[in-house]
Structures are given as C-alpha cells and as structure tokens.
C-alpha positions in Angstrom: -24.6 3.1 -9.2 -24.4 -1.0 -9.3 -22.9 -3.0 -6.7 -19.4 -3.1 -8.6 -19.4 1.0 -8.8 -20.5 1.4 -5.3 -18.2 1.7 -1.9 -18.7 1.4 1.5 -17.4 4.2 3.7 -17.7 6.0 7.2 -17.8 9.7 7.4 -14.6 10.0 9.3 -12.5 7.8 6.9 -13.8 10.2 4.1 -13.2 13.3 5.8 -14.7 16.9 6.1 -14.0 18.1 2.3 -17.0 18.9 0.0 -15.3 17.7 -2.6 -13.6 14.2 -2.6 -11.3 13.3 -5.6 -11.2 9.5 -5.7 -9.3 6.6 -7.7 -10.7 3.6 -8.7 -8.9 0.2 -9.4 -10.5 -2.6 -10.9 -9.6 -5.8 -9.2 -6.6 -3.5 -7.5 -5.8 -6.0 -4.6 -7.2 -9.2 -2.8 -9.9 -8.4 0.2 -7.9 -9.2 3.8 -11.5 -11.4 4.5 -12.0 -13.2 1.5 -9.5 -12.9 -0.7 -11.1 -12.3 -3.6 -9.9 -9.6 -6.1 -12.6 -6.4 -5.3 -12.2 -2.4 -6.9 -9.9 -0.7 -4.7 -10.7 3.5 -3.9 -8.2 5.9 -2.8 -8.7 9.1 -2.0 -6.8 12.2 0.4 -8.2 12.8 3.7 -6.8 15.9 4.8 -8.3 16.0 8.6 -6.2 12.5 9.3 -3.3 12.6 7.5 -1.3 13.6 3.9 -1.1 9.8 2.9 -4.2 8.3 0.5 -6.9 6.3 2.3 -8.2 3.3 0.5 -10.4 0.5 0.8 -8.9 -2.6 2.3 -12.2 -5.1 2.1 -14.6 -5.9 -0.4 -18.0 -4.2 -0.3 -19.4 -8.4 0.1 -17.6 -8.5 3.0 -18.3 -4.5 4.1 -22.0 -5.4 3.9 -22.0 -8.7 5.8 -20.3 -7.3 8.4 -21.8 -3.7 8.2 -18.8 -2.2 8.7 -16.7 0.8 6.9 -14.6 -0.5 3.9 -11.0 1.5 4.9 -11.4 1.1 8.9 -13.5 -2.0 9.5 -15.1 -0.2 12.0 -19.2 -0.4 12.1 -20.8 1.7 9.6 -23.0 3.6 11.8 -21.8 3.6 15.0 -18.0 3.9 14.5 -17.2 1.1 16.7 -15.0 -2.2 16.6 -17.3 -5.0 14.9 -16.3 -7.3 17.5 -17.3 -5.9 20.6 -20.7 -4.4 18.8 -21.6 -8.5 18.5 -20.0 -9.7 21.6 -22.7 -6.4 22.9 -25.6 -7.6 21.2 -25.2 -11.3 22.3 -24.9 -10.2 26.0 -28.5 -8.8 25.5 -29.9 -11.7 23.8 -30.1 -9.9 20.1 -28.4 -11.6 16.6 -25.0 -10.2 15.8 -25.0 -7.9 12.9 -21.8 -9.6 11.3 -22.7 -13.0 9.4 -19.1 -13.7 8.4 -17.7 -16.7 9.9 -14.2 -18.3 10.0 -14.6 -20.1 6.7 -12.2 -20.1 3.7 -14.5 -21.1 1.7 -14.9 -17.6 -0.4 -18.2 -18.5 -2.9 -19.6 -18.9 0.7 -19.5 -16.1 2.5 -21.0 -14.2 -1.5 -23.6 -16.2 -0.4 -24.5 -14.9 2.9 -23.9 -11.7 1.8 -26.5 -11.9 -0.8 -28.9 -12.9 1.8 -27.9 -10.5 4.4 -28.3 -7.8 1.5 -31.7 -9.2 0.5 -33.0 -8.9 4.5 -32.2 -5.4 4.3 -34.3 -4.7 1.9 -37.0 -6.6 3.7 -36.2 -4.2 6.8 -36.8 -1.0 5.3 -40.2 -1.7 3.6 -41.7 -3.1 6.7 -39.6 -0.6 9.3 -38.0 -1.5 12.6 -39.0 -4.1 14.6 -38.7 -4.6 19.0 -35.5 -6.1 18.9 -33.8 -3.8 16.2 -35.0 -0.8 18.3 -33.3 -2.7 21.0 -29.9 -3.2 18.8 -29.9 0.3 18.1 -30.0 1.7 21.7 -27.8 -0.5 23.2 -25.0 0.5 20.2 -25.9 3.9 20.4 -24.8 4.1 24.1 -21.9 1.8 23.8 -20.7 4.8 20.8 -21.3 7.3 23.3 -19.2 6.0 25.9 -16.6 4.8 23.8 -16.1 8.1 22.3 -16.8 10.0 25.6 -13.0 9.8 26.3 -11.5 13.1 26.6 -9.3 13.7 23.5 -5.6 15.6 24.3 -5.7 19.1 23.0 -3.7 19.4 19.9 -2.2 22.1 18.5 -2.7 23.4 14.7 0.5 21.9 13.5 0.0 18.2 15.8 0.5 15.3 13.9 -2.1 12.9 14.8 0.4 10.2 12.9 2.6 10.4 16.4 1.7 8.6 19.3 1.6 9.8 22.6 4.6 8.5 24.9 2.5 7.8 28.7 -0.5 6.3 26.3 1.8 4.0 23.8 3.2 2.8 27.4 -0.3 1.8 29.3 -0.9 0.2 25.7 2.0 -1.8 25.4 2.1 -3.2 29.2 -1.1 -5.0 28.6 -0.4 -7.2 26.0 2.2 -9.8 25.8 5.0 -8.5 23.9 8.1 -10.1 26.2 6.4 -13.5 26.1 8.3 -16.5 24.5 7.4 -20.0 22.9 8.7 -22.0 26.3 5.9 -24.2 27.3 6.8 -24.6 30.5 6.4 -21.1 31.6 2.8 -20.9 30.2 1.3 -24.4 31.5 -2.6 -23.4 31.3 -3.3 -21.2 28.5 -4.2 -22.2 25.1 -3.5 -18.7 23.0 -0.9 -17.3 21.3 -0.1 -13.6 20.7 1.0 -12.9 17.6 2.0 -9.5 16.1 3.8 -7.5 13.4 2.6 -8.6 10.2 1.4 -6.3 7.7 -1.9 -4.6 7.2 -2.3 -6.5 3.9 -1.9 -10.1 5.5 -4.9 -12.2 4.6 -6.4 -14.0 7.2 -6.0 -17.3 5.7 -2.9 -17.9 6.1 -2.6 -17.7 9.2 -5.6 -20.2 10.0 -3.7 -22.2 7.3 -0.5 -21.9 9.0 -2.3 -23.5 12.3 -4.9 -25.8 11.5 -2.3 -27.6 10.7 -1.7 -28.9 14.5 -5.2 -29.0 15.4 -8.9 -27.5 15.7 -8.8 -24.3 16.0 -10.7 -21.8 18.6 -10.6 -18.6 16.8 -8.7 -15.8 15.0 -8.4 -12.3 15.8 -6.5 -10.1 14.3 -6.6 -6.5 14.5 -4.5 -5.1 10.9 -4.1 -1.8 11.7 -2.8 -2.7 15.5 -0.8 -5.2 13.5 -1.6 -7.7 16.2 -3.8 -10.3 17.4 -4.9 -13.9 19.2 -4.3 -17.2 18.1 -6.2 -20.0 20.2 -6.4 -23.6 20.1 -9.5 -25.9 21.4 -6.4 -28.9 23.1 -4.0 -27.9 25.0 -1.7 -30.9 23.0 -2.2 -28.8 19.9 -1.6 -25.4 21.3 1.9 -27.0 22.4 2.3 -28.5 18.5 2.0 -25.4 16.8 4.6 -23.6 19.0 6.8 -26.3 18.5 6.9 -25.9 15.2 8.0 -22.7 15.0 10.7 -22.6 18.0 11.9 -25.6 15.5 11.8 -23.8 12.2 15.6 -23.1 12.1 14.5 -19.1 12.5 14.8 -18.9 16.0 18.0 -19.2 17.7 17.0 -17.6 21.0 14.4 -18.9 22.5 13.8 -16.3 25.3 12.0 -14.0 22.7 8.8 -14.5 20.7 9.3 -17.0 18.2 10.0 -15.7 14.7 6.9 -17.0 12.0 7.4 -16.2 8.1 4.3 -16.7 5.8 5.2 -15.8 2.3 7.6 -13.7 2.8 5.8 -11.8 5.8 7.9 -11.8 9.0 5.9 -11.9 12.4 6.1 -13.0 16.0 4.2 -15.6 17.5 4.7 -15.8 21.8 2.1 -18.0 24.5 -0.2 -15.3 26.2 -3.7 -14.9 27.0 -6.2 -12.9 24.9 -7.5 -9.3 26.0 -9.0 -7.2 24.2 -7.2 -4.8 21.2 -7.5 -1.5 20.2 -10.8 0.1 19.9 -10.6 3.7 18.1 -8.6 4.8 14.8 -6.1 6.4 17.2 -5.3 3.5 19.4 -4.6 1.3 16.6 -2.1 3.9 15.3 -0.3 3.9 18.6 -0.2 0.0 18.9 1.3 0.0 15.4 4.0 1.9 16.3 4.6 -0.3 19.4 4.4 -3.5 17.4 6.9 -1.7 15.1 9.6 -0.7 17.5 8.9 -4.5 19.2 9.7 -5.8 16.2 12.8 -4.2 15.4 14.4 -4.1 19.0 13.5 -8.0 19.0 15.2 -8.6 15.6 18.6 -7.0 17.4 18.5 -9.1 20.2 18.5 -12.3 18.0 21.7 -10.4 15.7 23.5 -10.0 19.3 22.4 -13.3 20.9 23.9 -14.6 17.5 27.1 -12.7 17.5 27.6 -13.7 21.5 27.1 -17.5 21.0 29.2 -17.2 17.3 32.1 -15.5 19.8 31.5 -17.9 22.8 32.0 -20.8 20.3 34.9 -19.3 18.3 37.0 -18.2 21.7 36.3 -21.8 23.2 37.5 -23.6 20.2 40.4 -21.3 20.2 41.4 -22.1 23.8 41.2 -25.9 23.2 43.6 -25.6 20.1 45.8 -23.2 22.6 46.0 -26.2 25.4 46.7 -28.8 23.2 49.3 -27.0 21.2 50.9 -26.2 24.5 51.3 -30.0 25.2 52.5 -30.7 21.7 55.5 -28.1 22.4 55.8 -29.0 25.8 56.4 -32.6 24.9 58.9 -31.4 22.1 60.6 -29.0 24.2 61.0 -31.9 27.2 64.9 -33.0 27.2 65.4 -36.4 25.7 67.1 -39.2 27.7 70.7 -39.9 26.6 71.6 -43.8 26.7 75.6 -44.7 27.0 76.3 -48.2 25.6 80.0 -49.6 27.2 82.8 -50.2 24.9 83.0 -54.0 25.9 80.9 -56.4 28.1 81.3 -56.4 32.0 83.7 -59.1 33.7 84.0 -60.8 37.0 87.1 -60.5 39.2 
C-alpha cells in the first residue's frame, strides 16, 4: 500500500467488527492541521454510534504527531498528544510530536518525511534506553487514564448522551461565564475560545490573533469545540479583546464576545488556561456543553437587544408625550382679552 492509499487509525475508532467497509474519497477535505487536501476515509463503527467515522487529518500530520487520523489521540496508547509530550518533557525526553505552530504547509510535510525516516532507522537498530523509558512512562500514563471506572451501561444505552452530573463538573472547570471586560481580568493574557465547528482549520484562529501581537500558543480541541489562545504580552491581549468587543456583533458586554471567521460563529472570553478533555467520552460531553452554552448566549443576546429596543422606544415615547402635553397646555390656556376705549381720557 502506498502512502496515499494507507491510513493511520486506532483500534478504538475502527471498532470490533471483523469486516469493515470503507469509503475512500480522494482530496475529500482539508486537513485540520496543515489545510492541504487529503484522502478521506469513512467507515461505520457500531460499537460507538450509528454515524460514520472519518479521518480528520492527513497521513503526514498523523505520522508527525504519532496520532490517530480520526480521534487525534496517540496511536499506540490512546492518550492526548499534548499530555503525552508534556510527560516526556518532564522526564527529560524528546516529545514524539514534531509539528510546530508554523503556518507553512511545506515545512510540515518536510518534517513528517524526516520523522518517517527516523522511525525506519529505529526499526532496524532496535530500541535504545530513552525509547524504553518513554514507552514505560506512556504505558503507565495510559493505564492511569484508562483506569477510571466506567458507568454501567445497559444494552440500549446511547454513549453519546452525557451524564448530567459529569457534564456539570466539566463545565465548571471551563470559564464559559467570563466576558471580554479587561478590568475584571487584569492579570491574564489567555482567552478561552469555544463554539467553533469541528472542521475549523487552526490557521484561521492563528491568523485572527497574530494581527495584534505575538501569540504564545494556541490549543484547540476540535472534538470538544473549545480551546485557548495565549499571548505573550498583556497589550496584545487587550488589543485582541478590543477588536472583538468593537466588531459590531457584541452589544451585551456581560457575556463572551461573538467572533465570526469565514462564516463560522464562535465565542471568545478571558480565561486562564486549564486542561481540556482527556478521553473521547469527555470530548463528547464537553461538546454537548458547548452547544448548550452557545444556544443560551444567543438567547441572552436576543433578549438584551429586545430589552434595549423597548427601553429606547419607551423613552422616546415619554419625551414625545411630555412635549405634546406642554404644547397642548399652551394651546388650551385662556388668552387675555384687551379692551380699547371709545374716546381718549380727559381731565376735569
């Protein structure tokens, strides 16, 4: 199988079926990581849902991040790639992902080719001490993440329906209720962004934020539909917040600001960076929370606009009525009748 005809999908996304029918579509979509067209594969996973799964990133980016093309978790251990690389850095080892935040697509392809070549050399020479140490760390980390007891599910349980208790716990950790008011958040340079579609290219967010200063980092979880944007300087962060606040879409200053990128609406607010979902089940839960919050914020903005319009119209009606009352009182006031004598006065 050539590179164009192969794919990198984890066993969890493939499912337990022995025979899987796949639909192949050449240049079917843009890669979320490098935005290049790539071959999309679609297949059914009855153990997860009735919907078709599909690959979201190209094979080059998947190999560069050592992740699954569908869930974008580590291809071997099923853990988030950010958590994996952070654990390796803390242990003094090199991270497995070589993708940087560069917007140059050719650079990413070259780095992926170098990584593929290094993997082939490692296969011939065997594992060294660092690779053995990294494997042990990641295996322990995967066991710890997957050791969380799962809820007992019946035969008719829908895994896409989130538990309300778990949803509330996850939602409290993320700053959905913050706004873009700089006075209330003076010590942070990070924004919480949520509500974007799952197929939104990351370069659109990078392009919209890099206009106002140097960006320290952008972390987007497309499955959860939320992430964080971190600036290096407070001045750049305030300029970014001001641009969203004054884009003409945000009349209600008490809620997260509305931002539209190429027709895709999303919300942005101040918020300290916190860990996002770790498992695919948590991703689905947070995605449900994001959809609910987006609907609530839209209703709040609609009610705010109606209240403001009603208040302004009532004020104008009050002014016009007071003005009409004054004019009518002037018209209804009895006029003084002046009498003129028939003859001039004379002295006796």
